[in-house]
GURO-867581 format. One record per residue: residue in three letters; z, y, x of N, C-alpha, C, CB in turn. Coordinates in steps of 0.05 Angstrom, whole numbers, m for minus. Each point is the difference from the previous one (the first is absolute). Glycine has a CB too. Layout:
N
r | nzz | nyy | nxx | cazz | cayy | caxx | czz | cyy | cxx | cbzz | cbyy | cbxx
ala | Z | Y | X | Z | Y | X | Z | Y | X | Z | Y | X
...
This chain:
234
r | nzz | nyy | nxx | cazz | cayy | caxx | czz | cyy | cxx | cbzz | cbyy | cbxx
met | m396 | m649 | 151 | m15 | 4 | m25 | m12 | m27 | m9 | m12 | 47 | 14
lys | 16 | m53 | m40 | m9 | m26 | m10 | m31 | m1 | m1 | 42 | m3 | m27
thr | m53 | m20 | 33 | m28 | m5 | m3 | m6 | m5 | m30 | m4 | m18 | 47
phe | m21 | 19 | m55 | m7 | m5 | m28 | 9 | m28 | m9 | m39 | 31 | 5
val | 36 | m51 | 13 | 7 | m27 | m7 | 30 | m2 | m5 | m38 | m17 | 27
glu | 54 | 34 | m14 | 29 | m1 | m4 | 9 | 17 | m23 | 5 | m7 | 49
ser | m22 | 23 | m60 | 7 | 19 | m21 | 5 | m15 | m27 | m26 | 36 | 23
ser | 42 | m23 | m40 | 6 | m11 | m26 | m25 | 0 | m17 | 47 | 16 | 3
arg | m65 | 3 | 1 | m25 | 1 | m15 | m17 | m26 | 4 | 0 | 51 | 3
phe | m1 | m59 | 23 | m15 | m24 | 6 | 13 | m25 | m12 | m15 | 21 | 43
lys | 41 | m22 | m42 | 15 | m23 | m10 | m4 | m2 | m31 | 33 | 4 | 38
ile | m31 | 19 | m52 | m3 | 0 | m29 | m29 | m8 | m7 | 37 | 35 | m5
ser | m56 | m25 | 21 | m28 | m6 | m6 | m5 | m30 | 3 | m13 | 45 | 16
val | 24 | m57 | 5 | m3 | m29 | 3 | 13 | m15 | m23 | 0 | 6 | 50
leu | 24 | 3 | m58 | 13 | m13 | m23 | m17 | 2 | m25 | 45 | 10 | 21
leu | m57 | 13 | m25 | m17 | 4 | m24 | m24 | m18 | 1 | 16 | 47 | m4
ile | m28 | m50 | 27 | m23 | m18 | 3 | 9 | m29 | m6 | m21 | 31 | 35
leu | 43 | m39 | m23 | 10 | m27 | m5 | 7 | m4 | m30 | 18 | m2 | 47
met | m6 | 22 | m59 | 6 | m2 | m28 | m25 | m2 | m17 | 42 | 27 | 8
thr | m63 | m12 | 0 | m25 | m2 | m14 | m12 | m28 | 1 | m8 | 49 | 10
val | 10 | m61 | 14 | m10 | m27 | 4 | 16 | m19 | m17 | m14 | 11 | 47
phe | 41 | m7 | m48 | 17 | m16 | m16 | m8 | 1 | m30 | 38 | 7 | 34
cys | m42 | 18 | m43 | m8 | 4 | m28 | m27 | m15 | m6 | 23 | 45 | 0
phe | m42 | m42 | 18 | m26 | m13 | m4 | 4 | m30 | m1 | m23 | 38 | 24
ser | 40 | m48 | m6 | 5 | m29 | 1 | 12 | m10 | m26 | 6 | 3 | 50
leu | 13 | 12 | m61 | 12 | m7 | m26 | m20 | m2 | m22 | 42 | 22 | 14
ser | m61 | m3 | m15 | m20 | 0 | m22 | m20 | m22 | 4 | 6 | 49 | m5
val | m13 | m54 | 30 | m20 | m22 | 5 | 13 | m27 | m6 | m22 | 28 | 36
phe | 47 | m32 | m28 | 14 | m25 | m6 | 3 | m4 | m30 | 25 | 4 | 44
arg | m20 | 18 | m58 | 2 | m2 | m29 | m27 | m8 | m13 | 37 | 35 | 1
tyr | m58 | m24 | 10 | m27 | m7 | m10 | m5 | m30 | 6 | m16 | 48 | 7
tyr | 25 | m57 | 16 | m5 | m28 | 9 | 14 | m20 | m18 | m5 | 16 | 47
ile | 30 | m10 | m54 | 16 | m19 | m16 | m6 | 2 | m30 | 35 | 1 | 35
ser | m45 | 22 | m44 | m3 | 3 | m29 | m30 | 2 | m8 | 43 | 24 | m1
asp | m60 | m19 | 21 | m29 | 3 | m5 | m5 | 22 | m21 | m7 | m49 | 10
thr | 24 | 70 | m9 | m4 | 23 | m17 | 1 | 25 | 18 | 20 | m23 | m40
lys | m35 | 44 | 32 | m2 | 24 | 16 | 19 | 22 | m11 | m47 | m12 | 12
val | 68 | 5 | m24 | 17 | 18 | m14 | 9 | 24 | 17 | 16 | m38 | m28
phe | m6 | 33 | 52 | 11 | 22 | 16 | m17 | 7 | 24 | 45 | m15 | m15
leu | m69 | 6 | 17 | m17 | 7 | 22 | m7 | 30 | 0 | m19 | m46 | m1
phe | 20 | 59 | m23 | m5 | 28 | m2 | 20 | 17 | 16 | m20 | m8 | m45
leu | 44 | m4 | 50 | 20 | 15 | 15 | m9 | 6 | 28 | 35 | m23 | m27
asn | m53 | 7 | 38 | m11 | 6 | 27 | m16 | 26 | 0 | m1 | m49 | 10
trp | m14 | 54 | m31 | m15 | 25 | m3 | 19 | 23 | m3 | m38 | m24 | m20
asn | 59 | 21 | 4 | 20 | 21 | m4 | 14 | 7 | 26 | 6 | m15 | m48
leu | 0 | m5 | 64 | 13 | 4 | 25 | m19 | 14 | 20 | 30 | m40 | m8
phe | m55 | 33 | 7 | m20 | 14 | 17 | 0 | 29 | m6 | m28 | m42 | 2
leu | 28 | 49 | m28 | 0 | 28 | m9 | 26 | 14 | 9 | m29 | m12 | m39
ala | 51 | m3 | 40 | 26 | 11 | 8 | 0 | 6 | 30 | 23 | m25 | m36
trp | m40 | 12 | 52 | m2 | 4 | 29 | m16 | 26 | 6 | 3 | m49 | 7
ile | m20 | 57 | m25 | m18 | 23 | 6 | 16 | 26 | 5 | m34 | m21 | m29
pro | 55 | 28 | 13 | 15 | 24 | 7 | 12 | m2 | 28 | 10 | 6 | m48
leu | 0 | m29 | 56 | 12 | m3 | 27 | m21 | 3 | 22 | 35 | m30 | m20
leu | m59 | 20 | 15 | m21 | 3 | 20 | m8 | 29 | 3 | m16 | m46 | m11
leu | 15 | 60 | m12 | m7 | 29 | 1 | 21 | 16 | 14 | m25 | m6 | m43
ser | 50 | 1 | 36 | 22 | 16 | 13 | 3 | m7 | 29 | 23 | 2 | m44
ser | m28 | m27 | 52 | 1 | m8 | 28 | m22 | 14 | 16 | 19 | m45 | m13
phe | m42 | 49 | 0 | m22 | 14 | 13 | 8 | 29 | 5 | m34 | m30 | m22
ile | 48 | 42 | 2 | 9 | 28 | 3 | 20 | 3 | 22 | m9 | 7 | m48
ile | 27 | m27 | 50 | 21 | 1 | 21 | m12 | m5 | 28 | 34 | m15 | m35
ala | m52 | m4 | 36 | m10 | m9 | 26 | m19 | 20 | 13 | 4 | m46 | m16
phe | m19 | 61 | 0 | m20 | 18 | 10 | 6 | 29 | m7 | m34 | m37 | m3
thr | 29 | 55 | 21 | 5 | 28 | m5 | m23 | 12 | m16 | 27 | 3 | 43
ile | m21 | 4 | m67 | m20 | 12 | m18 | 5 | 30 | m1 | m4 | m42 | m28
arg | m12 | 57 | 43 | 5 | 29 | 2 | m8 | 16 | m25 | m7 | m5 | 49
ser | m13 | m5 | m63 | m10 | 14 | m23 | 19 | m6 | m24 | m48 | m3 | 17
lys | 59 | 25 | m29 | 17 | m3 | m23 | m15 | m11 | m24 | 29 | 37 | 17
ile | m54 | m29 | m19 | m17 | m10 | m22 | m3 | m30 | 1 | m24 | 44 | m1
ser | 18 | m54 | 25 | m4 | m29 | 3 | 26 | m15 | m5 | m36 | 9 | 34
leu | 58 | 3 | m24 | 27 | m13 | m4 | 6 | m2 | m30 | 15 | 18 | 44
phe | m18 | 4 | m58 | 8 | 0 | m29 | m20 | m16 | m16 | 22 | 44 | 6
ala | m47 | m46 | 3 | m19 | m17 | m14 | 8 | m30 | 2 | m37 | 33 | 10
ile | 47 | m41 | 13 | 10 | m27 | 4 | 25 | m5 | m18 | m19 | m1 | 47
ile | 36 | 22 | m48 | 24 | m3 | m16 | m6 | m2 | m30 | 25 | 27 | 35
ile | m46 | m13 | m44 | m8 | m3 | m28 | m10 | m28 | m6 | m13 | 49 | 0
val | m3 | m60 | 19 | m8 | m28 | m4 | 24 | m19 | 1 | m45 | 11 | 22
trp | 64 | m4 | m5 | 25 | m16 | 2 | 15 | 1 | m27 | 3 | 10 | 50
ile | m2 | 13 | m62 | 14 | 3 | m26 | m12 | m18 | m21 | 12 | 47 | 12
leu | m39 | m49 | m11 | m14 | m17 | m20 | 6 | m29 | 2 | m36 | 34 | 0
phe | 41 | m43 | 25 | 5 | m29 | 5 | 30 | m6 | 2 | m43 | m2 | 24
phe | 60 | 22 | m20 | 28 | m6 | 3 | 13 | m15 | m23 | 2 | 41 | 27
pro | m9 | m35 | m53 | 13 | m14 | m22 | m5 | m30 | 1 | m6 | 40 | m27
asn | m14 | m50 | 42 | m5 | m28 | 2 | 23 | m15 | 13 | m49 | 10 | 2
ser | 64 | 4 | 14 | 23 | m13 | 14 | 22 | m8 | m19 | m12 | 26 | 41
pro | 23 | m7 | m57 | 21 | m8 | m19 | m11 | m14 | m24 | 26 | 38 | 15
tyr | m53 | m37 | m20 | m12 | m12 | m23 | 6 | m30 | m2 | m36 | 34 | 2
ile | 38 | m47 | 22 | 4 | m29 | 0 | 27 | m8 | m13 | m29 | m3 | 41
leu | 48 | 22 | m42 | 25 | m6 | m13 | m5 | m7 | m30 | 24 | 31 | 31
thr | m44 | m19 | m43 | m5 | m5 | m28 | m15 | m26 | m5 | m2 | 49 | m7
asp | m6 | m62 | 28 | m12 | m27 | m3 | 20 | m21 | m9 | m33 | 12 | 35
leu | 59 | m4 | m35 | 20 | m17 | m12 | m5 | m5 | m29 | 33 | 17 | 33
phe | m50 | 0 | m46 | m8 | m5 | m27 | m14 | m27 | m4 | m4 | 49 | m6
his | m7 | m59 | 28 | m15 | m25 | m2 | 18 | m25 | 3 | m40 | 24 | 19
leu | 66 | m19 | m14 | 18 | m23 | 4 | 6 | m13 | m26 | 20 | 23 | 40
arg | m27 | m48 | m42 | 7 | m16 | m24 | 0 | m30 | 8 | m20 | 36 | m31
ala | 32 | m52 | 15 | 1 | m29 | 6 | m28 | m12 | m4 | 48 | m2 | m15
arg | m56 | m13 | 35 | m26 | m14 | m1 | 5 | m29 | 9 | m26 | 42 | 10
asn | 11 | m60 | m22 | 4 | m29 | 5 | m6 | m8 | 29 | m10 | m8 | m48
ala | m11 | 20 | 60 | m9 | m9 | 26 | 19 | 7 | 23 | m46 | 4 | m17
val | 59 | 19 | 15 | 17 | 10 | 22 | 26 | 9 | m12 | m40 | 14 | 27
pro | 63 | m20 | m14 | 26 | 9 | m10 | 2 | 31 | 1 | 21 | m43 | 15
ile | m6 | 54 | m34 | 1 | 29 | m2 | 14 | 13 | 24 | 1 | m5 | m49
trp | 17 | m10 | 62 | 14 | 11 | 23 | m20 | 5 | 23 | 43 | m23 | m13
tyr | m63 | 6 | 15 | m21 | 3 | 21 | m16 | 25 | m5 | m2 | m50 | 7
asp | m6 | 53 | m32 | m15 | 24 | m8 | 15 | 26 | 5 | m24 | m28 | m34
leu | 50 | 27 | 29 | 18 | 23 | 4 | m1 | 7 | 30 | 29 | m13 | m39
ile | m26 | m6 | 56 | m1 | 5 | 29 | m27 | 11 | 8 | 33 | m36 | 8
val | m54 | 26 | m19 | m27 | 9 | 6 | m3 | 30 | m6 | m19 | m46 | m9
ile | 26 | 53 | m16 | m3 | 28 | m9 | 18 | 19 | 16 | m12 | m16 | m45
leu | 38 | 8 | 49 | 18 | 17 | 15 | m8 | 4 | 29 | 36 | m16 | m30
ser | m48 | m5 | 42 | m9 | 2 | 27 | m23 | 21 | 3 | 13 | m48 | 8
tyr | m32 | 46 | m27 | m21 | 20 | 0 | 10 | 28 | m6 | m32 | m36 | m15
ala | 50 | 38 | m4 | 11 | 26 | m8 | 15 | 13 | 23 | 3 | m16 | m48
trp | 13 | 1 | 62 | 16 | 10 | 22 | m18 | 10 | 23 | 38 | m31 | m12
thr | m58 | 14 | 19 | m18 | 7 | 21 | m16 | 26 | m7 | m4 | m49 | 13
gly | m6 | 50 | m37 | m14 | 24 | m9 | 17 | 25 | 0 | m29 | m29 | m27
leu | 54 | 26 | 18 | 18 | 23 | m1 | 7 | 10 | 27 | 19 | m19 | m42
ile | m14 | 1 | 61 | 6 | 9 | 28 | m24 | 14 | 12 | 33 | m37 | 5
cys | m57 | 26 | m10 | m25 | 14 | 10 | m1 | 28 | m11 | m24 | m44 | 2
gly | 30 | 47 | m27 | 0 | 27 | m13 | 21 | 18 | 12 | m17 | m21 | m41
phe | 41 | 11 | 44 | 22 | 17 | 10 | m5 | 8 | 29 | 32 | m22 | m32
met | m43 | 4 | 48 | m6 | 7 | 28 | m22 | 22 | 0 | 12 | m46 | 15
ser | m32 | 43 | m32 | m21 | 20 | 0 | 11 | 27 | m10 | m34 | m36 | m8
leu | 51 | 36 | m12 | 12 | 25 | m10 | 17 | 13 | 21 | 0 | m19 | m46
asn | 14 | 4 | 62 | 16 | 11 | 22 | m18 | 12 | 21 | 35 | m34 | m8
asp | m58 | 22 | 13 | m20 | 11 | 18 | m10 | 27 | m10 | m14 | m46 | 14
ile | 7 | 47 | m39 | m9 | 25 | m12 | 21 | 22 | 1 | m30 | m26 | m31
glu | 55 | 18 | 26 | 22 | 19 | 1 | 3 | 12 | 28 | 23 | m25 | m36
lys | m25 | 8 | 56 | 2 | 9 | 28 | m23 | 19 | 7 | 23 | m42 | 12
arg | m47 | 36 | m22 | m24 | 16 | 6 | 2 | 27 | m14 | m28 | m41 | 6
leu | 37 | 41 | m31 | 2 | 25 | m15 | 23 | 18 | 10 | m18 | m24 | m39
ser | 37 | 12 | 53 | 22 | 16 | 11 | m9 | 20 | 20 | 30 | m39 | m7
asp | m54 | 36 | 17 | m11 | 20 | 19 | m10 | 25 | m14 | m13 | m37 | 30
tyr | 12 | 36 | m57 | m12 | 22 | m15 | 20 | 13 | m20 | m44 | m23 | 5
gly | 68 | 15 | m5 | 19 | 12 | m19 | 29 | m7 | 7 | m35 | m3 | m35
lys | 53 | 16 | 20 | 29 | m5 | 4 | 8 | m27 | m11 | 8 | 50 | m2
lys | 13 | m60 | 13 | 9 | m27 | m7 | 5 | m3 | m30 | 21 | m4 | 45
asn | m7 | 24 | m58 | 6 | m2 | m28 | m25 | 0 | m17 | 44 | 23 | 8
ile | m64 | m7 | 0 | m25 | 1 | m15 | m15 | m27 | 2 | m2 | 50 | 8
ile | 1 | m61 | 16 | m13 | m25 | 4 | 13 | m23 | m15 | m15 | 16 | 45
thr | 42 | m15 | m46 | 15 | m20 | m15 | m7 | 2 | m30 | 38 | 2 | 34
gly | m41 | 22 | m44 | m8 | 4 | m28 | m28 | m11 | m5 | 29 | 41 | m2
val | m47 | m37 | 22 | m27 | m11 | m3 | 0 | m30 | m1 | m18 | 40 | 24
ile | 35 | m52 | m7 | 2 | m30 | 0 | 11 | m10 | m27 | 7 | 1 | 50
val | 13 | 12 | m60 | 10 | m7 | m27 | m22 | 2 | m21 | 46 | 16 | 13
leu | m62 | 5 | m11 | m22 | 3 | m19 | m20 | m22 | 3 | 7 | 49 | 1
phe | m13 | m56 | 24 | m19 | m22 | 5 | 9 | m26 | m13 | m13 | 21 | 43
leu | 39 | m26 | m42 | 11 | m25 | m12 | m2 | 0 | m30 | 31 | m4 | 39
phe | m27 | 27 | m51 | m4 | 2 | m29 | m29 | m2 | m8 | 41 | 29 | m3
met | m58 | m17 | 20 | m29 | m2 | m5 | m9 | m30 | 3 | m7 | 47 | 17
ser | 20 | m61 | 1 | m6 | m28 | 4 | 8 | m16 | m24 | 6 | 6 | 49
ser | 17 | 0 | m60 | 9 | m15 | m24 | m19 | 5 | m24 | 48 | 2 | 17
phe | m58 | 23 | m18 | m20 | 7 | m21 | m25 | m16 | 5 | 19 | 46 | m5
gly | m27 | m49 | 30 | m23 | m16 | 7 | 3 | m29 | m7 | m10 | 32 | 37
val | 35 | m42 | m33 | 6 | m28 | m7 | m4 | m4 | m30 | 32 | m4 | 38
tyr | m22 | 24 | m54 | m4 | m1 | m29 | m30 | m1 | m7 | 43 | 25 | m6
leu | m59 | m8 | 19 | m28 | 1 | m6 | m14 | m27 | 6 | 0 | 49 | 10
gly | 10 | m61 | 12 | m12 | m26 | 8 | 9 | m23 | m17 | m3 | 18 | 46
arg | 28 | m19 | m52 | 11 | m23 | m15 | m6 | 0 | m29 | 37 | m2 | 33
phe | m34 | 26 | m46 | m2 | 1 | m29 | m27 | 10 | m9 | 49 | 7 | m1
leu | m62 | 10 | 16 | m26 | 11 | m8 | m23 | m13 | 16 | 22 | 43 | m13
arg | m15 | m59 | 33 | m19 | m16 | 16 | m19 | 17 | 16 | 4 | m35 | m34
trp | 5 | 59 | 43 | m16 | 16 | 18 | 4 | m10 | 28 | 2 | 40 | m31
asn | m22 | m36 | 48 | 2 | m8 | 29 | m5 | 25 | 17 | m16 | m47 | m10
ser | 24 | 45 | 36 | m3 | 23 | 18 | m29 | 10 | 1 | 39 | m18 | 27
trp | m58 | 0 | m26 | m28 | 7 | 3 | m12 | 11 | m26 | m4 | m34 | 35
asp | 19 | 34 | m57 | m10 | 12 | m25 | m2 | 30 | 2 | 19 | m39 | m25
val | m6 | 50 | 45 | m4 | 29 | 6 | m29 | 6 | 4 | 46 | 3 | 20
leu | m61 | m22 | m8 | m28 | 3 | 4 | m17 | m13 | m22 | 9 | 2 | 49
asn | 0 | m26 | m58 | m15 | m15 | m20 | 0 | 13 | m28 | 10 | m41 | 26
asn | 13 | 51 | m34 | 3 | 11 | m27 | 20 | 23 | 1 | m12 | m44 | m21
pro | 6 | 65 | 35 | 19 | 22 | 3 | 7 | 14 | m26 | m18 | 6 | 46
phe | m2 | m3 | m64 | 5 | 14 | m25 | 18 | m15 | m18 | m45 | 21 | 4
gly | 42 | m48 | m5 | 17 | m16 | m17 | 29 | 0 | 11 | m39 | m29 | m12
leu | 42 | 27 | 38 | 26 | 0 | 12 | 13 | 28 | m4 | m15 | m34 | 35
phe | 0 | 55 | m30 | 10 | 27 | m3 | 9 | 5 | m29 | m30 | 16 | 37
ser | 15 | m27 | m56 | 6 | 4 | m29 | 27 | m14 | m6 | m49 | 2 | m11
asp | 53 | m26 | 21 | 25 | m15 | m6 | 24 | 15 | 12 | m26 | m43 | m1
ile | 22 | 55 | 24 | 22 | 14 | 13 | 6 | 26 | m14 | m13 | m20 | 44
val | m7 | 36 | m50 | 4 | 26 | m12 | 13 | m2 | m28 | m40 | 17 | 26
val | 30 | m36 | m42 | 11 | m2 | m27 | 30 | m7 | 1 | m45 | m15 | m17
arg | 54 | 1 | 37 | 29 | m6 | 3 | 16 | 24 | 10 | m13 | m48 | 9
leu | m1 | 65 | 6 | 14 | 25 | 9 | 2 | 21 | m22 | m17 | m9 | 46
ile | m4 | 10 | m63 | 0 | 19 | m22 | 18 | m8 | m23 | m46 | 12 | 13
tyr | 47 | m38 | m19 | 16 | m10 | m22 | 20 | m21 | 10 | m38 | 8 | m32
pro | 57 | 0 | 48 | 19 | m19 | 12 | 17 | m15 | m20 | 1 | 29 | 39
met | 6 | m16 | m62 | 17 | m13 | m19 | m14 | m22 | m16 | 25 | 43 | m4
glu | m51 | m44 | 6 | m15 | m21 | m14 | m3 | m25 | 19 | m24 | 35 | m28
tyr | 32 | m32 | 53 | m3 | m21 | 19 | 26 | m5 | 15 | m49 | 11 | 6
thr | 70 | m17 | m22 | 26 | m4 | 12 | 1 | m24 | 19 | 20 | 20 | m42
lys | m36 | m40 | 36 | m1 | m23 | 18 | m10 | 8 | 28 | m8 | m30 | m40
thr | m13 | 47 | 40 | m11 | 9 | 26 | 22 | 13 | 16 | m45 | 7 | m21
trp | 59 | 12 | 9 | 20 | 15 | 16 | 25 | m15 | 4 | m19 | 41 | m18
gly | 25 | m60 | 0 | 23 | m17 | 5 | m4 | m17 | 25 | 10 | m1 | m49
val | m34 | m12 | 51 | m6 | m16 | 24 | m1 | 18 | 24 | m26 | m32 | m28
thr | 13 | 55 | 26 | m3 | 18 | 23 | 26 | 10 | 11 | m44 | 14 | m18
val | 61 | m5 | 0 | 26 | 12 | 9 | 19 | m21 | 11 | m6 | 36 | m34
leu | 9 | m58 | 19 | 19 | m21 | 8 | m9 | m14 | 26 | 14 | m6 | m48
met | m40 | m1 | 49 | m10 | m13 | 24 | 0 | 19 | 23 | m28 | m30 | m28
gly | 23 | 56 | 23 | 0 | 20 | 21 | 28 | 3 | 12 | m37 | 24 | m23
ile | 57 | m24 | 6 | 28 | 1 | 10 | 6 | m25 | 16 | 14 | 27 | m40
met | m22 | m50 | 30 | 5 | m25 | 15 | m13 | 0 | 27 | 4 | m24 | m44
leu | m29 | 33 | 45 | m15 | 1 | 26 | 12 | 19 | 19 | m41 | m12 | m24
asn | 51 | 35 | 14 | 13 | 19 | 17 | 26 | m12 | 13 | m19 | 38 | m28
phe | 35 | m51 | 11 | 24 | m13 | 11 | m8 | m21 | 21 | 24 | 7 | m44
met | m45 | m23 | 38 | m8 | m21 | 18 | m11 | 11 | 26 | m10 | m29 | m39
tyr | m6 | 50 | 37 | m13 | 12 | 24 | 21 | 12 | 19 | m42 | 8 | m26
phe | 60 | 9 | 14 | 19 | 13 | 17 | 21 | m20 | 11 | m7 | 43 | m26
thr | 12 | m64 | 12 | 17 | m22 | 11 | m14 | m12 | 24 | 20 | m9 | m45
phe | m46 | 3 | 41 | m17 | m11 | 22 | 0 | 19 | 24 | m29 | m24 | m34
lys | 26 | 49 | 29 | m3 | 20 | 21 | 26 | 3 | 16 | m34 | 24 | m28
trp | 57 | m23 | 14 | 25 | 5 | 13 | 14 | m25 | 9 | 4 | 40 | m28
ala | m14 | m64 | 20 | 13 | m25 | 8 | m1 | m4 | 30 | m13 | m19 | m44
gly | m8 | 30 | 57 | m2 | m4 | 29 | 17 | 19 | 16 | m46 | m16 | m8
thr | 57 | 36 | m5 | 17 | 18 | 15 | 28 | m10 | 1 | m29 | 38 | m15
asn | 44 | m29 | 35 | 28 | m7 | 4 | 15 | 23 | 12 | m12 | m49 | 5
asp | 36 | 44 | 2 | 17 | 21 | 11 | m1 | 1 | 30 | 30 | m5 | m38
ala | m51 | m6 | 50 | m2 | m1 | 29 | 0 | 28 | 12 | m25 | m42 | m3
lys | 10 | 61 | m9 | m1 | 27 | 11 | 27 | 14 | m2 | m49 | 3 | m14
glu | 63 | m8 | m8 | 26 | 12 | m3 | 20 | m11 | 20 | m9 | 7 | m49
leu | 6 | m32 | 56 | 19 | m12 | 19 | m8 | 4 | 29 | 9 | m34 | m35
gln | m33 | 45 | 39 | m10 | 2 | 28 | 18 | 18 | 17 | m46 | m6 | m18
pro | 54 | 30 | 9 | 18 | 16 | 17 | 26 | m15 | 7 | m19 | 41 | m21
glu | 30 | m56 | 1 | 24 | m15 | 5 | m4 | m21 | 21 | 15 | 9 | m47
asn | m39 | m23 | 45 | m6 | m21 | 19 | m3 | 11 | 28 | m23 | m25 | m37
lys | 11 | 50 | 38 | m3 | 12 | 27 | 27 | 6 | 12 | m44 | 20 | m14
ser | 63 | m11 | m3 | 26 | 6 | 10 | 14 | m25 | 10 | 3 | 38 | m32
leu | m6 | m60 | 17 | 12 | m25 | 8 | m12 | m10 | 27 | 8 | m12 | m49
asn | m35 | 16 | 51 | m13 | m8 | 25 | 11 | 16 | 23 | m42 | m13 | m25
gly | 48 | 39 | 20 | 10 | 16 | 21 | 28 | m9 | 8 | m27 | 38 | m16
leu | 44 | m45 | m3 | 27 | m10 | 6 | m1 | m26 | 16 | 16 | 21 | m41
glu | m36 | m38 | 33 | m2 | m26 | 14 | m7 | 5 | 29 | m14 | m23 | m42
gln | m5 | 43 | 47 | m7 | 5 | 27 | 23 | 12 | 16 | m48 | 7 | m15
phe | 64 | 10 | 0 | 23 | 12 | 13 | 21 | m21 | 8 | m8 | 42 | m26
């Protein structure tokens, strides 16, 4: 049996930590050579992207017997999960600047976006595993697909309407109003649903590619390998 240090979870976690340090170093170096704080905000965005992973890791690491406590954590997780893919939209800030070449800024933004996205996908995979204890596989898959579309809607709220996760507490009525009016009059907000649907489809493709990329045909080949081992012993 593999130890935690030998597990793929530990290795990916270490890589994410190293990638986070790399991202931070890129932004600090950019600040050093340009004396501008243009992309320092990405560190805050990446911190927010880590929160869903920390929450899901807590759910996986500790046995939470109370369903109410579990689903309360998942609700908080849903509120913060859009912060992970949100960094993809920070590409809007990419433009030519005199102090730093545009290719450097591109690497900076992509590094943050990739790290945040993997944090989000790992956390979503954790939630999927945890929810699998409470429902059939097809139903849970449908819930995950829904979460990804909800996340793309959250990205729209954050990027274009400038709402934040904590506005659920700071200004719940304003946030609720913006959401409800788009549900009641969808044809008047085609941009909202265009972003939500298209980004939701993209995130679903990306997540399930991420999820299935680690699988291979080892299990299918296992019986054949056993037979070969038996022949070799014979």
